[in-house]
N, C-alpha and C positions, 0 to 999 in steps of 0.2 A: 287324493285330492279333496278338497272339502275349501269353502268359500269363507273368509274370513266370518270370524264369530262377531253378532254384531254386540255395540255398546248396550249399557241396559235400557236407553234410550231411544235404543234402533229397532225396527222391526226388520226381519230377514228379507233376504228377499223370495223367500218361498212364500212367505206374508203379505209379501205387496206388491206381488202377483194373482192371491187367490186363492193361495194353496194345497192341497190335492188335488180338487178338482181341476182348479187350471192344468196343474201337471198331466192329469189323467186324460184331458182334450186335446192338448199335443199329442201324447202319443198315440190317442187312437187315428190320430188324424194320420199322424206317420205313416203309420202302419195300416194305413188304407191304401197310400200309395206304393208301400211295402209289397202287399199282398199281391200287385199285377205285374211285378217290376220283373221280368225275366232275370236280371242277370240277382238283384239282391234276397229274390223269394227264397231260391237253394241255400243262401245263408243259414236259414230257421228252420232248421232239421222238424222239428214239431208240427205236425198234422194242423194244428192250431196254433197262430201267434200271440192269441193269450200268454201264456207263457212267458212270451222274452218280453208281450206289451208291461205286462209286472214288474219284471225285472228291472225293463230300462225305467220304469217308473220311480220302482222304492229306490233305483240309483239317484234319481234325480231330481226325487223328494227331499235325500240326506243331502247330495250335496249340497241344495239351495238353501238348508238350515231346517229343513224338517225333521223329523223322527226319524230314528236309526233303521228302522224296522231293515233295508237292506241289510246292511254290516250285523244285524243280530242275526238275520238268516241265514246267509251269502258268505260272510266273512269279507276279509277285505277285499276292495272293487278288481285288481287285479287286470285292469281293461284289457292291456295288449296280450297278456298271455290267457285270455279267455277267449280270445280273438283270433288265436296262433293258430288251428285248421285251420281257417279258414282263408283264402287269399283275399287281400283289402290292397285294389290296386289303385289307381289313380283315379282310373274309371268309376269300381266299386264309390269307392271316395265322394264324387262328385255324382253320384245318383242317390247314393246316402240324405249328401245336402242337398240337392234339390226337393226331396220329400220333407226334408225336417225345416226347410227354407220355407216350404206351403203350410206345413203346422204353425211355424214359429208365426206367421204372418197371419194366420185363420183367426187368432188369438185376440188381434185387435188391442194387445198391450199399448201402453205411450212408447214412447220413443226410446228415450233413454233404459227403460226396462227389456225392449225387445233388443237395443244393442247389445245390452252388457250378455243378456240370455243367447242369442246370435254369436257374440265373440268369443264364446267358454264352446259352445258345439260346434263350431268350425275350426277351432283351436284340436280339438279331441278327437275331430274327423281327421284332421292334418295328423293328429298324434299316431292313429292307427293303423296305418299306411303300412303294410308289412312286404310288400313285392312291389 
C-alpha cells in the first residue's frame, strides 16, 4: 500500500502534516493508550513498546510519502501476514481505533488532512480483522 505520488508542484501528505515529527507524535500518543489497554497490550510481546512504535512510525512515514526506511529495513509491509499470529477481532479493532482516534485528534490537523489520515487508518483497521 502506498499513497499516490505527488506531481512536481505538489507536496506529499507527509510534508503537508509536518513530516516525521508529526508522525512520531501520532504514534507516541497512540502507544500511550495501548500501554494501558488490557486487550491490546498483550499483542505487543516486547517489554518496551518502543520497537513497535518505531515500526509503525516508519511504515506511516513511508506510506504517506516520506523516506522508504521501513521497506529498506523490513521489506514489504505484509501487514496482514505480520499480524496473523494475533487474534484481531472486531473488539480489538475498535480498541485500536479508539486509541488511534485520540492520537489523530491530538495532532490538531486541518480538517481535510485529518479526514484523509483517519479514513486510511480506519480502512486499515477493518482490513486487519482476522477473527
